[in-house]
BAGU-543944 format. One record per residue (C-alpha): x, y, z; residue in three letters. Coordinates in steps of 0.02 Angstrom, whole numbers, padded with zeros to 5 digits, always signed. Layout:
N
XYZALA...
This chain:
334
+00326-03862-02117MET+00322-03733-02257GLN+00478-03631-02304TYR+00491-03462-02386ARG+00630-03350-02448LEU+00679-03203-02337LEU+00737-03038-02406GLY+00838-02995-02560PRO+00967-03130-02513GLU+00830-03263-02528LYS+00871-03353-02366ILE+00765-03509-02348SER+00678-03510-02177ILE+00534-03602-02101SER+00371-03503-02089VAL+00377-03530-01904ILE+00530-03468-01807GLY+00557-03504-01623LEU+00554-03351-01514GLY+00656-03349-01352THR+00596-03188-01269TRP+00504-03285-01133ALA+00645-03406-01086ILE+00745-03255-01030GLY+00652-03277-00867GLY+00569-03149-00751GLY+00719-03057-00676ASP+00714-02909-00792TRP+00589-02773-00839LYS+00500-02862-00978PHE+00513-03040-00919GLY+00378-03174-00929TRP+00403-03250-00757GLY+00519-03386-00696ASP+00589-03512-00823GLN+00650-03689-00803ASP+00819-03699-00893GLU+00804-03881-00946SER+00630-03851-01017GLN+00694-03705-01117ALA+00835-03803-01194ILE+00718-03948-01228ALA+00597-03831-01316ALA+00734-03767-01435ILE+00792-03943-01475VAL+00611-03999-01508ARG+00580-03851-01620ALA+00724-03901-01732VAL+00661-04082-01736GLU+00492-04013-01799LEU+00571-03925-01946GLY+00600-03752-01875ILE+00767-03691-01945ASN+00789-03520-01862TRP+00793-03456-01684ILE+00754-03277-01636ASP+00836-03202-01479THR+00903-03036-01414ALA+01040-02979-01302ALA+00917-02897-01186ILE+00805-03047-01160TYR+00843-03093-00980GLY+00993-02980-00995GLU+01087-03108-01096GLY+01011-03267-01019ARG+00908-03308-01172SER+01065-03308-01283GLU+01156-03418-01160VAL+01015-03547-01163LEU+01010-03547-01351VAL+01196-03585-01352ALA+01171-03730-01230LYS+01033-03799-01343ALA+01147-03790-01496MET+01266-03913-01409LYS+01125-04041-01406ALA+01087-04025-01590ILE+01192-04111-01722PRO+01300-03982-01817ALA+01216-04023-01985ALA+01045-03983-01910ASN+01086-03823-01817ARG+00966-03681-01853PRO+01003-03503-01908LEU+01025-03383-01759LEU+00951-03212-01759ALA+00983-03087-01620THR+00970-02897-01588LYS+01059-02745-01521CYS+01011-02573-01462GLY+00934-02614-01293ARG+01064-02609-01150VAL+01041-02667-00971ALA+01089-02523-00856LEU+01112-02633-00700GLY+00974-02557-00599ASN+00824-02643-00678GLY+00809-02511-00809GLU+00844-02530-00996ILE+00947-02405-01094GLY+00932-02361-01278LYS+01092-02342-01377CYS+01144-02366-01559LEU+01312-02281-01549ARG+01451-02371-01639ARG+01551-02423-01487GLU+01396-02489-01399SER+01336-02592-01549VAL+01510-02664-01572ILE+01519-02709-01387ALA+01344-02788-01395GLU+01388-02890-01548CYS+01548-02959-01467GLU+01451-03003-01312ALA+01316-03092-01410SER+01449-03188-01512LEU+01522-03248-01346LYS+01358-03295-01267ARG+01294-03384-01424LEU+01463-03469-01441ASN+01473-03431-01627VAL+01597-03344-01743ASP+01459-03263-01848CYS+01280-03213-01813ILE+01163-03260-01954ASP+01044-03115-01941LEU+01088-02962-01832TYR+00949-02834-01804GLN+00927-02662-01729MET+00800-02698-01593HIS+00714-02524-01587TRP+00749-02367-01686PRO+00790-02273-01525GLU+00864-02148-01506PRO+00803-02098-01681ASP+00949-01982-01713GLU+01068-02133-01691GLU+00990-02254-01817ILE+01104-02210-01957GLU+01258-02230-01849GLU+01193-02398-01784GLY+01150-02460-01957TRP+01320-02411-02028GLN+01397-02507-01885THR+01295-02663-01933LEU+01359-02642-02109VAL+01538-02640-02045GLU+01506-02797-01941LEU+01441-02881-02097LYS+01591-02828-02197GLN+01703-02901-02055GLN+01613-03065-02065GLY+01542-03058-01888LYS+01364-03056-01952VAL+01294-03130-02114ARG+01135-03026-02140HIS+01068-02866-02058ILE+00893-02815-02021GLY+00785-02702-01914VAL+00643-02721-01789SER+00500-02604-01747ASN+00554-02473-01877HIS+00436-02360-01973SER+00437-02339-02165VAL+00523-02168-02153SER+00659-02243-02043GLN+00683-02390-02157MET+00699-02270-02305LYS+00843-02180-02215ARG+00933-02347-02185LEU+00901-02413-02361GLN+01002-02263-02426ALA+01152-02335-02333ILE+01131-02525-02361HIS+00987-02641-02411PRO+00882-02708-02265ILE+00863-02896-02261THR+00714-02902-02146SER+00596-02809-02031LEU+00529-02886-01869GLN+00368-02798-01815PRO+00226-02852-01700PRO+00079-02920-01800TYR-00077-03018-01751SER-00264-03007-01765MET-00261-02884-01617ILE-00110-02783-01675ALA-00130-02740-01858ARG-00048-02565-01872ASP+00078-02623-02000ILE-00049-02673-02132GLU-00079-02503-02214ASN+00094-02438-02247GLU+00234-02546-02179ILE+00189-02715-02260LEU+00159-02638-02432PRO+00328-02547-02422PHE+00421-02705-02370CYS+00341-02804-02509GLU+00386-02676-02638GLN+00566-02661-02575GLN+00586-02851-02554GLN+00617-02830-02365ILE+00574-02989-02282GLY+00451-02982-02137VAL+00461-03094-01985ILE+00323-03044-01866CYS+00324-03067-01677TYR+00181-03096-01555SER+00064-03175-01687PRO-00033-03248-01541MET-00048-03084-01450GLY+00067-03131-01306LYS-00041-03283-01270GLY-00213-03201-01286LEU-00246-03287-01451LEU-00194-03463-01399THR-00369-03510-01338GLY-00301-03561-01168SER-00299-03386-01088PHE-00438-03347-00964THR-00488-03206-00849ALA-00428-03308-00704GLU-00255-03330-00778ARG-00244-03147-00820ALA-00284-03105-00637ALA-00148-03226-00578SER-00006-03148-00684LEU+00135-03107-00564GLY+00243-02950-00553GLU+00381-03039-00649LYS+00268-03059-00797ASP+00262-02897-00897HIS+00090-02941-00964ARG+00025-02895-00793SER+00055-02713-00843ARG-00022-02732-01022ASP-00196-02654-01037PRO-00251-02790-01157ARG-00241-02911-01008PHE-00350-02803-00899HIS-00535-02751-00895SER-00619-02687-01003PRO-00506-02741-01145GLN-00483-02918-01077LEU-00666-02958-01086GLU-00675-02897-01266ILE-00521-03000-01313ASN-00586-03157-01234LEU-00751-03139-01326ALA-00655-03120-01485PHE-00557-03279-01446VAL-00719-03371-01421ASP-00762-03343-01606THR-00589-03408-01651LEU-00617-03558-01543ARG-00775-03606-01634ARG-00688-03583-01802LEU-00536-03687-01747ALA-00653-03826-01688SER-00744-03828-01858SER-00572-03845-01946LEU-00506-03971-01818ASN-00365-03851-01786TRP-00302-03764-01628SER-00342-03582-01594VAL-00153-03550-01606SER-00154-03628-01779ASP-00289-03503-01835VAL-00197-03354-01756ALA-00030-03394-01837ILE-00099-03449-02007ALA-00194-03284-02013TRP-00032-03185-02005THR+00051-03297-02135LEU-00092-03270-02259ARG-00020-03097-02299HIS+00090-03100-02453SER+00217-02984-02373ALA+00247-03103-02223LEU+00391-03219-02236THR+00372-03299-02063ALA+00303-03283-01888ALA+00400-03298-01727ILE+00315-03414-01604VAL+00377-03419-01424GLY+00386-03576-01322ALA+00447-03615-01148ARG+00431-03806-01158SER+00434-03942-01291PRO+00246-03962-01270GLN+00214-03783-01315GLN+00310-03786-01478ILE+00227-03953-01521GLU+00059-03867-01506GLN+00103-03718-01616THR+00228-03786-01747ALA+00073-03868-01829THR+00031-03693-01894ALA+00175-03712-02013GLY+00066-03817-02124ASP-00101-03724-02106ARG-00185-03621-02240VAL-00347-03531-02206LEU-00486-03539-02337ASN-00592-03390-02395ALA-00738-03434-02285GLU-00628-03443-02128SER-00546-03275-02173LEU-00716-03195-02189LYS-00767-03257-02016ILE-00608-03189-01943ILE-00631-03020-02031ALA-00807-03001-01963ASP-00748-03044-01788ALA-00607-02914-01800ILE-00733-02782-01854THR-00840-02822-01702THR-00689-02814-01585ARG-00634-02644-01660ASP-00806-02573-01635GLN-00813-02631-01455GLN-00641-02555-01419LEU-00694-02392-01501ALA-00842-02385-01380GLU-00727-02390-01229ILE-00609-02264-01302GLY-00489-02367-01403GLY-00346-02484-01357ALA-00186-02424-01277ALA-00030-02483-01371LYS+00099-02560-01255PRO+00281-02555-01306ARG+00425-02670-01271VAL
């Protein structure tokens, strides 16, 4: 497993972080379907055994369930080996299946206290604003994170899904440790402006969905897409429906051939591609079982050569052209 330094504080983290979005289960708006609790805990424990030293979660994942499972897993890990814990605020369960957006001081403080309790810790290693919404509240939310840091309730503060202009507004108040954006071969919006800005400002970047929510694992099929249940939010994602699905699966066929020539998995190729970028510190990889993290943690040692990068670049160009022919790709948000 490779390790890199995150943000201006130079926090040493593994280039693969374990994501716990999916283990929140399917009983909320953006769930991934039902989750076996024992398998979720075992996945976290196994990730640490494989050299992963940080876990990413959020209060809204499963409306707190993800954080609870992370805490249960920590009890099964020796204290000396326990990973850094990153969680988020700003998305609030409204109790009717809907999700509220609030970055007011009182709400952020309440969220932090609830996360501390669920995670069973005195201090959160990295606390992040989940989304910059409402936009007019981001300064108030960020100032509250600064206060929580000063109080010793969080060690480092970062943001997720923020634009360059929004990060500039927050940088004027307090330095940003990290940004968490979506980034993969099929979601590259951050390359032109956001990644150069973060690199110049020494803001660490920990991307999420490097495998395109499963599309870039090599195991996704049209049949599997058709069988996604209502509890799996991907059933409402246009990338998992015709005509985008056929284009994406054809793209993955190219990745599969490349992976075979390297004796890698398709997931290895997808994750290593994100990590090739000099602005990237690490990639968040979700897992719902020990077997899943065993299959993807190997990417922490992979480095793509120039020939492989050329093959991928050509395949991306072809995919982009095909999407343009059908009117472009819709951009789902979570």
